[in-house]
C-alpha positions in Angstrom: 99.9 125.0 78.0 99.0 122.9 81.1 101.1 119.7 81.1 100.9 116.7 83.4 103.9 114.3 83.4 103.6 110.9 85.0 106.7 109.7 86.7 107.7 106.7 88.7 110.4 105.7 91.2 112.0 102.4 90.2 114.9 100.3 91.5 118.2 101.7 90.6 119.9 98.3 90.5 119.2 95.0 88.9 120.1 93.2 92.1 116.6 93.2 93.6 115.3 90.4 95.8 111.8 88.8 95.4 109.5 88.0 98.3 109.0 84.2 97.9 105.6 84.4 99.5 104.0 87.4 97.8 106.0 87.2 94.6 106.7 91.0 94.6 109.9 93.0 94.5 111.4 93.9 97.8 111.8 97.6 97.4 112.7 98.6 101.0 116.3 99.6 101.5 117.4 99.5 97.8 118.7 102.3 95.6 116.0 104.0 93.6 115.9 106.4 90.7 113.4 108.0 88.3 112.2 105.7 85.6 114.6 106.5 82.7 111.8 106.8 80.1 110.1 109.3 82.3 113.1 111.6 82.0 112.3 111.9 78.2 108.7 112.7 79.0 109.8 115.4 81.5 112.3 116.9 79.1 109.6 117.0 76.4 107.3 118.9 78.8 110.0 121.4 79.7 110.8 122.1 76.1 107.1 122.7 75.3 106.8 125.0 78.3 109.9 127.0 77.1 108.3 127.3 73.7 104.6 127.9 74.6 104.6 128.9 78.3 102.3 127.2 80.9 102.8 124.9 83.8 104.2 121.4 84.4 102.7 119.2 87.1 104.3 115.8 87.8 102.4 113.0 89.5 103.5 109.6 90.8 101.9 106.7 92.6 103.9 105.2 95.4 105.0 105.4 99.1 105.9 108.8 100.7 109.6 108.2 99.8 108.7 108.8 96.2 109.1 112.5 97.1 112.7 112.0 95.9 111.7 111.7 92.3 109.3 114.7 92.7 112.2 116.8 94.0 114.4 115.6 91.1 111.6 116.7 88.7 111.5 120.1 90.4 115.3 120.5 89.7 114.6 119.8 86.0 111.8 122.4 85.6 108.6 121.0 87.0 106.3 123.5 88.8 104.1 121.2 91.0 104.3 117.7 92.3 101.8 115.2 93.6 102.1 111.7 95.2 99.2 109.3 95.1 99.8 107.2 98.2 97.5 104.9 100.2 98.0 101.3 101.5 94.8 100.4 99.7 96.6 100.9 96.4 99.1 98.2 97.2 99.3 95.2 94.9 97.7 97.0 91.9 98.2 95.5 88.4 98.5 97.7 85.4 94.7 98.2 85.1 94.2 99.2 88.7 97.3 101.4 88.6 96.0 103.1 85.5 92.7 103.8 87.1 94.3 105.1 90.3 96.6 107.5 88.4 93.7 108.7 86.2 91.7 109.5 89.4 94.8 111.4 90.7 95.0 113.4 87.5 91.4 114.4 87.8 92.3 116.0 91.2 94.9 118.2 89.5 92.4 120.2 87.5 92.3 121.0 83.8 95.1 120.0 81.5 96.0 120.1 77.9 98.5 117.3 77.6 99.6 114.3 79.6 103.1 113.0 78.9 104.3 109.5 79.9 107.4 107.6 79.2 107.0 104.6 76.9 107.2 102.1 79.8 108.8 101.5 83.1 112.0 99.5 83.7 110.5 97.5 86.5 107.3 96.5 84.7 107.9 96.9 81.0 104.2 96.6 80.1 103.8 99.9 78.3 100.1 99.8 79.1 99.6 102.3 81.9 99.6 105.4 79.6 97.0 104.2 77.1 94.8 102.8 79.8 94.9 106.1 81.7 93.7 107.8 78.5 90.8 105.4 78.1 89.7 106.0 81.7 90.0 109.8 81.2 88.1 109.5 77.8 90.8 111.4 75.9 92.7 110.5 72.7 96.2 109.1 73.0 99.2 108.1 70.8 102.0 105.9 71.9 105.6 105.5 70.7 106.0 109.2 69.8 109.6 109.9 68.7 109.1 113.6 67.6 106.7 116.4 68.0 106.7 118.0 64.5 104.3 120.9 65.2 102.3 122.5 67.9 99.0 124.1 67.0 96.5 126.0 69.1 94.4 123.0 69.7 96.5 120.0 68.6 99.9 118.4 68.2 101.4 116.8 65.1 103.6 113.9 66.1 105.7 111.2 64.5 105.1 107.6 65.8 107.9 105.0 65.7 106.0 101.9 64.4 107.6 98.5 63.9 108.2 99.0 60.1 107.2 102.6 59.4 107.3 106.1 60.8 103.7 107.5 60.9 102.6 111.1 61.3 99.3 111.9 63.1 97.5 114.9 64.5 96.0 114.7 68.0 93.7 117.3 69.6 93.9 118.6 73.2 93.3 117.4 75.8 95.3 114.2 75.0 97.9 111.8 76.2 101.1 110.7 74.5 103.8 108.3 75.5 107.3 109.1 74.2 110.3 107.1 73.0 113.9 107.7 74.2 114.8 109.0 70.8 112.6 112.1 71.2 115.3 114.2 73.0 118.3 114.2 75.3 117.1 114.9 78.9 118.9 117.7 80.7 120.8 117.2 83.9 119.1 118.4 87.1 120.0 122.0 87.9 121.7 122.7 91.2 120.3 126.2 91.2 116.8 124.9 90.7 117.4 122.2 93.4 118.3 124.8 96.0 115.4 127.1 94.9 112.8 124.3 95.2 114.2 122.4 98.2 111.2 123.6 100.4 108.6 123.5 97.6 105.4 121.7 98.7 104.6 118.2 97.5 100.9 117.4 97.5 99.8 114.0 98.9 96.5 112.4 97.7 94.9 109.4 99.3 91.8 107.4 98.4 89.6 109.5 100.6 90.2 112.5 98.3 89.2 110.7 95.1 85.9 111.2 93.4 85.5 107.5 93.2 86.1 106.0 96.6 85.1 102.4 95.7 87.9 100.3 97.3 87.0 97.4 94.9 88.6 99.4 92.0 92.0 99.8 93.6 95.0 97.7 94.7 94.6 94.0 94.7 90.8 94.3 94.8 90.7 96.2 91.5 93.3 94.0 89.8 91.8 91.4 87.4 95.3 89.9 86.8 97.9 88.8 89.4 101.4 87.6 88.9 101.5 83.9 89.6 105.2 83.7 90.1 108.2 86.0 89.9 111.8 85.0 90.5 115.3 86.3 89.8 117.2 84.5 87.0 119.5 81.8 88.0 123.2 82.5 87.7 124.9 79.9 85.5 128.7 80.2 85.1 129.2 76.7 83.6 131.6 76.7 80.7 133.4 74.2 78.5 136.7 74.5 76.7 137.0 72.5 73.4 140.3 71.8 71.7 139.6 70.1 68.3 140.1 70.8 64.7 137.7 73.0 62.8 135.2 70.4 61.5 134.9 68.6 64.8 134.4 71.9 66.7 131.6 72.8 64.3 130.0 69.4 64.6 130.2 69.5 68.4 128.9 73.0 68.7 125.9 72.1 66.4 125.1 69.1 68.5 125.3 71.1 71.8 123.1 73.8 70.5 120.5 71.3 69.5 120.7 69.6 72.9 120.1 73.0 74.5 117.3 73.6 72.1 118.8 76.8 70.8 118.3 75.5 67.3 
C-alpha cells in the first residue's frame, strides 16, 4: 500500500506573538513541534504498512526548517519526505493551502491512501484534508476513530460523529482524517533516527507544479483573509467575598448577570 501522510510544523508553545501589522503569528525563533494530530495519522500509516507492506511518504508545506518534522517522521517509520516551499505560497488561507498541498501530492506519484490529522493546533479549521480530497477528486471521510477492516480495494472505518458512531466503506484511492482516539503514537526510534539522519528530503517549489498559475497560491489564491488576530488579554483581577450563604449566592448571581455569563 502506498500511503501519503500530511504533516505540519506548528508552534510548540502557547506564548506566540502576533504581528500587529500583518495579523499573522510570528513563527521565527519559537519552539516548534509536529502537529499532535498528525502523530496519530503517521502512527496509523506505520501500522498499515506493518500489516500490508508498502511505502509511507510524508509531505509538509512550510519553510526549509520544516525539515525537522520530516526527520522526526523518518524516526517513526516514514520512508520518504517532501517539503513544499516557496515564498509565493505565503499568506495562504485553508483553500489555497489545500490546493497547494494537493498539487504537491500529485508530484509524489500514485497513492492508495492519504492520511491527515483531524486538524492543526495553530489553525483548528479541520478543512484542509477534505478540501485536498476535493481538489484531487477522490473520496474522503473525516473523524475516523478506527479502521475496522482493510480490503484489497477499500477500507472499512468507524466515524466519530456528534451523536453516533457510523461505519462506512471507502474505496482506494481515498483520503481520511483521523481522531486522536484511533491509536497511541509510538515514540521516535533513536536507531531509526541515526539510520536516517542523512536521508534525502525533497524540496518542491511552484515551478515544479503542473499548475503554475500564481493567482491560485498564497495571498493571491486566498478568497478569505483574517481581519484581525490578537493574543488574549491576561486578566488576574479577583474579589474576595465574606458574607453568609444567601448573600454570597445573591451577589454571585448579580455579578454573573453583569458579566453576561447568564
